[in-house]
ZAMARGU-4260 file (C-alpha; in steps of 0.2 Angstrom, whole numbers, plus 5000, padded with zeros to 4 digits):
<rodrens>
0) 4947/4888/4970 | 4966/4887/4966 | 4975/4901/4974 | 4994/4895/4973 | 5005/4884/4963
5) 5020/4878/4970 | 5034/4870/4957 | 5046/4859/4963 | 5058/4854/4949 | 5074/4844/4947
10) 5075/4850/4929 | 5076/4868/4932 | 5078/4872/4914 | 5059/4869/4913 | 5056/4885/4923
15) 5063/4895/4909 | 5050/4888/4896 | 5035/4892/4907 | 5034/4910/4904 | 5018/4909/4896
20) 5010/4900/4911 | 5017/4911/4923 | 5011/4926/4915 | 4992/4919/4914 | 4993/4914/4933
25) 4999/4931/4937 | 4985/4939/4927 | 4973/4928/4938 | 4982/4934/4953 | 4988/4916/4958
30) 5003/4915/4969 | 5018/4907/4961 | 5031/4898/4972 | 5048/4890/4964 | 5056/4880/4978
35) 5072/4870/4980 | 5068/4852/4981 | 5084/4848/4991 | 5079/4861/5005 | 5061/4861/5006
40) 5053/4855/5022 | 5038/4844/5023 | 5031/4847/5040 | 5018/4835/5048 | 5005/4848/5050
45) 5004/4853/5032 | 4987/4852/5025 | 4976/4858/5010 | 4974/4875/5017 | 4978/4889/5005
50) 4971/4881/4990 | 4988/4875/4984 | 4993/4864/4969 | 5010/4856/4969 | 5018/4852/4952
55) 5034/4842/4953 | 5046/4830/4942 | 5053/4822/4958 | 5046/4805/4964 | 5052/4807/4982
60) 5044/4824/4983 | 5027/4817/4976 | 5027/4804/4988 | 5029/4815/5002 | 5016/4826/4997
65) 5003/4812/4993 | 5007/4805/5010 | 5000/4822/5017 | 4985/4821/5005 | 4991/4836/4996
70) 4987/4838/4977 | 5001/4835/4966 | 5003/4835/4946 | 5018/4826/4939 | 5029/4834/4925
75) 5036/4819/4916 | 5051/4822/4905 | 5065/4811/4898 | 5076/4812/4914 | 5062/4804/4926
80) 5052/4792/4917 | 5061/4778/4925 | 5057/4785/4943 | 5041/4778/4952 | 5028/4791/4955
85) 5016/4784/4969 | 4998/4783/4965 | 4998/4797/4953 | 4983/4802/4944 | 4988/4816/4933
90) 5003/4821/4923 | 5010/4834/4910 | 5023/4832/4898 | 5025/4848/4886 | 5027/4860/4901
95) 5029/4875/4889 | 5011/4872/4882 | 5002/4871/4899 | 4988/4883/4903 | 4979/4888/4918
100) 4964/4879/4914 | 4974/4862/4915 | 4980/4866/4931 | 4963/4871/4938 | 4954/4856/4931
105) 4968/4844/4938 | 4967/4853/4956 | 4948/4851/4957 | 4949/4832/4952 | 4963/4829/4965
110) 4954/4838/4978 | 4937/4830/4974 | 4928/4845/4969 | 4917/4845/4953 | 4920/4853/4937
115) 4909/4867/4930 | 4904/4860/4912 | 4893/4874/4905 | 4886/4890/4911 | 4869/4896/4903
120) 4859/4912/4905 | 4850/4904/4920 | 4859/4889/4924 | 4875/4881/4930 | 4879/4863/4923
125) 4892/4854/4934 | 4898/4838/4939 | 4887/4829/4951 | 4893/4828/4970 | 4887/4816/4984
130) 4881/4832/4991 | 4867/4833/4978 | 4859/4817/4984 | 4846/4825/4995 | 4840/4838/4982
135) 4838/4822/4970 | 4827/4814/4982 | 4817/4829/4984 | 4815/4830/4965 | 4812/4812/4962
140) 4798/4810/4976 | 4786/4818/4964 | 4777/4804/4956 | 4778/4810/4939 | 4797/4811/4938
145) 4797/4792/4938 | 4783/4789/4927 | 4795/4787/4911 | 4811/4785/4920 | 4821/4774/4933
150) 4820/4779/4951 | 4833/4782/4963 | 4839/4768/4975 | 4828/4766/4989 | 4842/4766/5001
155) 4851/4784/5001 | 4867/4776/5006 | 4866/4766/4989 | 4864/4781/4979 | 4878/4790/4987
160) 4889/4774/4984 | 4884/4775/4966 | 4888/4792/4964 | 4904/4790/4971 | 4908/4776/4958
165) 4901/4786/4945 | 4912/4801/4949 | 4928/4789/4949 | 4923/4777/4934 | 4914/4789/4922
170) 4919/4807/4926 | 4938/4802/4929 | 4938/4791/4913 | 4927/4799/4900 | 4927/4818/4906
175) 4908/4818/4904 | 4892/4810/4908 | 4875/4814/4918 | 4878/4831/4926 | 4869/4842/4939
180) 4859/4856/4936 | 4859/4872/4947 | 4849/4887/4945 | 4860/4903/4947 | 4848/4913/4955
185) 4843/4902/4970 | 4858/4891/4970 | 4847/4876/4970 | 4848/4860/4962 | 4834/4859/4949
190) 4839/4843/4939 | 4851/4833/4929 | 4856/4832/4911 | 4870/4826/4901 | 4878/4814/4889
195) 4881/4795/4892 | 4882/4779/4882 | 4869/4765/4882 | 4874/4747/4880 | 4869/4741/4863
200) 4869/4758/4854 | 4883/4766/4845 | 4880/4784/4848 | 4880/4795/4863 | 4863/4798/4872
205) 4856/4814/4878 | 4847/4813/4896 | 4838/4825/4906 | 4826/4828/4921 | 4820/4844/4928
210) 4811/4845/4944 | 4793/4848/4944 | 4793/4867/4952 | 4804/4872/4937 | 4796/4863/4922
215) 4787/4873/4910 | 4799/4888/4911 | 4811/4883/4897 | 4825/4876/4908 | 4825/4859/4899
220) 4827/4867/4882 | 4840/4880/4889 | 4850/4867/4896 | 4849/4853/4883 | 4853/4865/4869
225) 4869/4870/4878 | 4874/4852/4881 | 4872/4848/4863 | 4882/4862/4857 | 4895/4857/4870
230) 4895/4838/4864 | 4898/4845/4846 | 4911/4858/4849 | 4920/4850/4864 | 4918/4831/4862
235) 4916/4832/4844 | 4901/4821/4842 | 4891/4823/4827 | 4876/4812/4831 | 4866/4810/4848
240) 4851/4799/4852 | 4837/4802/4865 | 4826/4787/4870 | 4809/4793/4875 | 4797/4781/4883
245) 4780/4779/4874 | 4768/4791/4881 | 4781/4804/4887 | 4775/4818/4875 | 4783/4832/4884
250) 4800/4824/4881 | 4796/4820/4864 | 4790/4838/4860 | 4805/4845/4868 | 4817/4833/4857
255) 4809/4838/4842 | 4811/4856/4846 | 4829/4853/4849 | 4831/4845/4831 | 4829/4827/4835
260) 4819/4816/4822 | 4810/4799/4825 | 4821/4785/4819 | 4813/4768/4826 | 4805/4760/4840
265) 4816/4750/4853 | 4811/4739/4867 | 4820/4742/4884 | 4816/4732/4899 | 4798/4729/4894
270) 4793/4747/4888 | 4793/4753/4870 | 4804/4768/4867 | 4804/4780/4853 | 4823/4781/4847
275) 4826/4799/4841 | 4841/4806/4833 | 4850/4822/4831 | 4863/4824/4817 | 4873/4840/4817
280) 4880/4847/4800 | 4898/4851/4797 | 4893/4870/4798 | 4889/4867/4817 | 4907/4867/4821
</rodrens>
């Protein structure tokens, strides 16, 4: 959790335009430090301790902080666009419009922590981490789970490498994808669900799997309904598809309950799937 923000600015008048952000940080009891870039020291032992995010418009400061593996957010403006910022992932421009949530999300990305996407009555839907892998193998060891979907890699190290690539190339690029479902009460990983794109199709796809011990309890409907709402309101999608393998009656019933209707049969990897489509009306937004 973000607890402190350190601002290292050459453009000192920017501080005067950040009252809204400072008020929001103060309301959340997040410490604010404004430091002089000319006098700040960079001790070799400085680490991530303190849950601190650094925000700077100085390329030299950014490089020193990055060399110490500290999370740095760049402030770009008309006076520093020619400077070379080293391996920078995130930047802001309209400093007066920056909000706490943007800083928190950048901090989580820069420190390798997952974003929480949605919270439902019983579940937390968050980005997947490599720490989830053992839970996934527990879920997928039930034979019925892979009756209608692809299994995990046989080699756990390959699955971890796949998730690492997914975090880097999907979450960081799209901002969404397949996520991990955590039951609030127990803190256990109970499944996966999310929105992704399948090659050859032009609308996003809803995907989901719930572990056997948590099936028949309404978790899939609760989670998928929340994801569809998120997709409509936050991602501005108006149509979704679900591809249900022939014989997967449980998933077909769930999709119909969610509002999907049958469109056509398609063949994927030698298996017939029912392509079902959900279309939101303008009144859903």
